[in-house]
Each structure stands twice: as structure tokens, then as C-alpha cells.
N, C-alpha and C positions, 0 to 999 in steps of 0.2 A: 669767608676766610679761606684762602687757598690751602690745600692739603698736599703733603709730600707724596710722590708716587710710591706705590707699595714697596718696590725694591729699595728705594732710598730710605724709606721709613724703617724697613727691616734692618738695613745696615746700621742706621743710627741707633736702633735698640740694641743690636749686638755689641756696638762699641760701648754703650752705656753699661751693659752687663759686664763687659771686661773691666771697665774702670771700677765698678762697684766691687766685683770679686777681688780685684787687686787691693783695694782700699780696705774692705771689711775683713779680709783674712787676718790682718794684724789687730783690728779692733775687737773682734769677737773671739779670737784665739782658737779657732776651730775651722770646720768645713764651711767655707763661704760660697760654695757653688750655688748659683741662683737658678731657680726653676721658672719663676715668673716675677715680673715687676708691673705693678699697677700704679699709674701716675694720677695724681689729682692736684689741681692748683691750690696754692696756699691763699686763703681769703684775705690774709693780712699783708700781702706783698706790697712793698713801697717802691723804692728806686730800683733795687736789684731784683731780677726775676727769681722767684722761689717756687718750689713745689714740694709735695710730700710723696715719697715713694713707698708703697706697701710691698714688701719683698717676701717671697716665699723661698726658703732655702731647701736644698736637696736633703738636708739632715732632718727635715720636717719642721724646723722652727720658722718663725716669721719675725719680721722687725719692720718698724717704720722709720724712715730716714728723711730728714729735712735737708733739702739741697738749696744752696744759695749760689747763683751764678753771677760772677763779677765781670763786668765789661770794662770800658774805659773809665779813667778817673774823671771826676767832675772838676774841670779846670776853673769853673766859675766860683767854686767854693774853696777858699784857701785851705780849709782843714781836710779836704777830701782829695788831695792830689796824690796820696799814696793809696792806690786801690787795693793793694795787698795787705793793708794794715790788719784787717780782721783775720785774714788767713794766718799771718805770722803770729798774731797774738794768741790765737787758739793753739797753734802748734807748739809754741815755746812757753807760754805762761798759763793758759787756762785749762790745761789737760788734767790737773789734779781733781779727783772725783768729789772731794769735799766742798769744792767751790760752788756758789750758786749760779751756775751757768749750764746750758745743755752740754751733754757729754760730747766731746770731740771724737769723731770717727775717722777723719782723714781729709785729704785734699786730692782732687783729681783735676784733669784738664781735658776739655773737649777738643780733640785734634781738629775737628771741622771748623769750629768757630775761634779756637785759640783761647777761649775764656776759661779761667780757673773756676773750680767748683768746690765749695766748702760743704762737707758732709757732717751733719750733726744728728744727734738723737732727736727724734720728733717728740715734742712735749704736747700732749693733747689737753691743753688748758686754755684759760682765758687771760687776757692782760688785765691790768688793774682797773681799767676804765669800766669793766664789767664785773668787778668784785666789790664786796663790802669793805669797810674801813679796816676790819681786823686783818685782812690780807695786806693792806698797806702798811700797817704797823709791823707785821711780820717781815715784810720786805725791807723796812728800815733797819731791823735787827740784822738781817742777812747782809745788807749793804755794809753795816759796821763790821761784820765778820770778814767780808772781802777786803775792806780797807785795812783792817788789822793784819790780815794775812800778808798783804803786799807791803805794808809799812815795815815789816820785818825782812823784806826781800828786795830792798831798793837797789841792790847791786844788779839784780836781774833786770829791773825796770830800766835803769840807766844804760845798761848794756844793749838794750833793744833800740835799733835805729829807726823803727817805724812809729814809735809813740810820739805824740805831740808833746812838746815841752811847754807846760803851762806856767811860764815864767812872766816876769814883768813886761817883757816886750810883747808877749802874746796878748796880755790884757790891754796894753796900750794900743796895739794894732786894731783890736775890735772897737775901742773907743774912737779911733780915727775913722774907721769905716762907718760907724754910726753917725758921726757928724757929716761925713761926705754923703751918706744916703739921704739924710734929712735935707741937706742943702739942695737936692734935686727937686723936692716937692714942697717942703715946709720950711722955708728960709727962716722964719721967726723962731720956730722950734730949734732949728739948727744953731742959731745964734745963742740961744739960751743954753743949749747943750754944750756948745764949744766953751763957754765960760765955766761950766760945771766940771768939765774934764781937764781943765788946766791944772787942777790940783788933785790928782787921783793917787798920789804917792802913798798916803796913809792906807788906802784900801789895797793897792797892789802890793805894798810892802808886807801888809798883814797876811795876805794870801800866800805870798812867796815864802814867808817865814815859817809856815806850817810844815811839819814833817811830811815828806812826800809819800804818796801811795799811788796805786793804779786808779785812775779816774775814768769812769765810763764816758762822761762829758756830753751825754745826750739822754739822760735817764728820765725821760718823760714816762708817764704811766703806760703808754703803748709798748714800751720796751721792757716791761716787767711782766713775765708770765707766771701765773699761779695755777698749779695743778692740784686738784683735790683728790683724796683717796683715803685709805686707812691712816689714822694718825693725823699729824699736822699737815697742812698744805705745803707743797714744795714750791719754792720761789726760784725763778731763774731770770737772770738779766741777759738780754739778747741785743743784737745789732751794735757791735763794738767798732763801728767804722770811724768814730771820732775820738777814740781812746787816747789818753795822755798820761803824763806823770805830773802830779801836783797836789793841790789841796783837795782832799776827799769831800769836804763839807759842801763843795759846789754840787756834787751829785745829790746830796740831801736836799738842798734848796730846789734843785730841778724837780725832784720827786714830789716835794711838798707844795709846789706852786699851784695856787688856785684853791687849796683847802681852806676851810673856815678856821678861825683862831683856835678853837678847841681841838680840832683834828690835827692842825699843824703842830700844836704843842705836844700832843700825845705821840705823833710820829717822830718829832725831834727827840723827845725823851727816850723813845725806844732805841733810837740810834746812839745817843750819848751814853745811856746806861750800859750798852753792850761794849762800849769802848773803855769802860772803867779799867784802870790798871795797865792800859796800853800807852805807847808813846804818842798816840793821837788824842788822848783824853785832855780836856781843858779843865782848868781849875774851878770855874764858877759860872753862874748865869750871865754875868757881865761880859766875860770873855767870849762866851758862846754867842751872845747877842751881837757883839761887834763883828765876829767872824762871819756870822750869817748875813749881816748887813753888807759886808764886803762882797760876799758871794752873790747876793741878790742884786747888788749894783752891777756886777759884771753881766749877770743874766739879762738885766734890763737893757744894757748897752748892746748885747748880742741880738735881742729882739728888735731894737731900733735899727740895727744894721741890716735887718731883713724886713723892714717895714713894708716895702713895696711887695715883696714876695708873699708876705702874710696878708696882704690886702688891707692894711691898717688905715683907718680913717684919721682925720686930724685930731679928734677927741682922744682916741686911743694913744696916738703918738704923744700928745700933750701929757696924758696920764703917766706914760712910761718915763718921760723926761722928768716929771715931778718925782717919780719913784727913784730916779737917779739922785736927785737932790736930797730926798729924805734919807736914802741909804748912806749917802756920803756924810750926812750930819750925824749918823749913828755909829760910824766907824771910830 
């Protein structure tokens, strides 16, 4: 791998120091002059380049900063055409310290590349894939806290022009994409699915009828970090690139996907119990089951729309199509 010339590298580091000092001064409320910065790659990086900066301050303090660098939008993914969504979301809505997210430190821009940089507190924890189920149940409770918080602040959500509108058209569009995707490789499955999605109104109407809240919209276990320490573990939801406004239970379904029946039930109970007394609470088990079925139906359609990208074989595709049928019958 080619390395930058020493002079170029030194200039790049100096620019980084300047950006960090300008950003952190407001975040830490004191002397943010930097003595040294040690970089290390983040082992969980996905699409966007990320790294951890271990910073020594002239005041004698130290801090670890997580940096996410955002490049061009993914035009191939219809929900990722606003590359600044996560930046704006942290700046406008996710700053309150009581929310289960990493602390927002600020936004910078690399003049050389033109890329925006999101600065967050670095959480030295593991995502739920490497944690026991008790961490999952705690995450479900904290998810309810987040949904409850934003269900009481919908004016702020609707005022934001970067959040996806998880409305009827949104769900219908993913159903259309799923049929078109299967038509390229599995025409028989596509025909079966096309008939199933002709009557999705009961599911979409149920989803849209729910009180709106902030929806992560990609809450797989890899996007939930749990940090252990004194007292209860701290849970934080990360990677908000697909965030929207709509039915919060879709996050619960995404989080619970793949769990066995007992764990699934406990996780859902932890979520619903925390919502008691809020405008998001549902009356009984039947209402909850219908809503979760509608959410699962959409998630199955979303997976089918990405069947090729996921490397799904014919058997897997057929199983997902039947999941659509089963969920539709339970709404």
C-alpha cells in the first residue's frame, strides 16, 4: 500500500488537529488544544470509513473519539440518497444525553477530500452479536425509551427534511422492488409474490395508523453496542443512515429477527412493558401480534428486494415468500 510523503502526511495531520480542536472546544467545554492523536482503524467498519482517535489534550486529559467519514450517496439504494442524514440527525435530534446513542461531539469537513466527518464519543463495547440475551432484553427496553421520547416530539421529526417518511407509499415501493427483483432470477416465486402483494392495504394501513416516532430502520444486532462497567450495561444504537418517521415496532421486529420463540417473546415483552402508559402502548396481545405481523411482512419484502445482494438461494427466497403469505394472514 502506498504511503503519503512525510510533508503531505504532516500537513494532513495538522489539518486534522485543527478540525478536532475547533469541534471539541464546544463539546468538552474547556481547553481542547491537542498534544497528540493516535489513530487506529475501527474493526467494525462497513460502508463508510471509520476510525478511533485516541487524543491527548494539553490540559492533561485524554479522550477517545469515533470518526465516521461520509462520501458520496449510494444512488443504487433508494433509502441512502441523503448522505447527510446521519449528520443532521445527530446535530438536531440525537444530542440529548439521556438517549441511548453515542454522545455527539460535532461535525467537521476534510478540506482535501471534501468529505464530511461525524465525531462521536467512542464506546468501547461489543455489539449484540457477541453479548448474552440479557443485553438484548435491556436493548429492547432502551428502544422503547427512545421511541417514547420521540413520540412526544413528533413536531421536531416532521420538521426534519432528511428523515425517510415511512408511509404507505414507502411500503408499497419496497413491495414493488421485491417483485421486480425476483422476476430477474426466480420467476415462479415472483408470480406468487405478485399475487400476495396485490392486497397489502390491511398491513400498510395498520403500520401507518400507529403514532409516529423516530425509527432507526436498520436495527440489526450489529447496530446495537453494549458497554459493560459498574452497574447495568450501557446500550447505544449506532449507524442511523436509514432513519425515518413512522411505526417504531418495525425496529423491534428487526432487532428480534432470528431469535427462538422464548427469547423473542421475552424481548418483545421488555419493549411493550416499557411503553405502558405512553401513546405507543397497545391494548392487548392480539393488537400487538397483528402489528408485529405487519412489520415482519415489510421486513420480508425488504429482504426479497435484496435477494441477489444477499446471495439468497431459491429455497431461501421461497421461504421468505411464504413468510409474506403467513404474515399477511395474521394482520
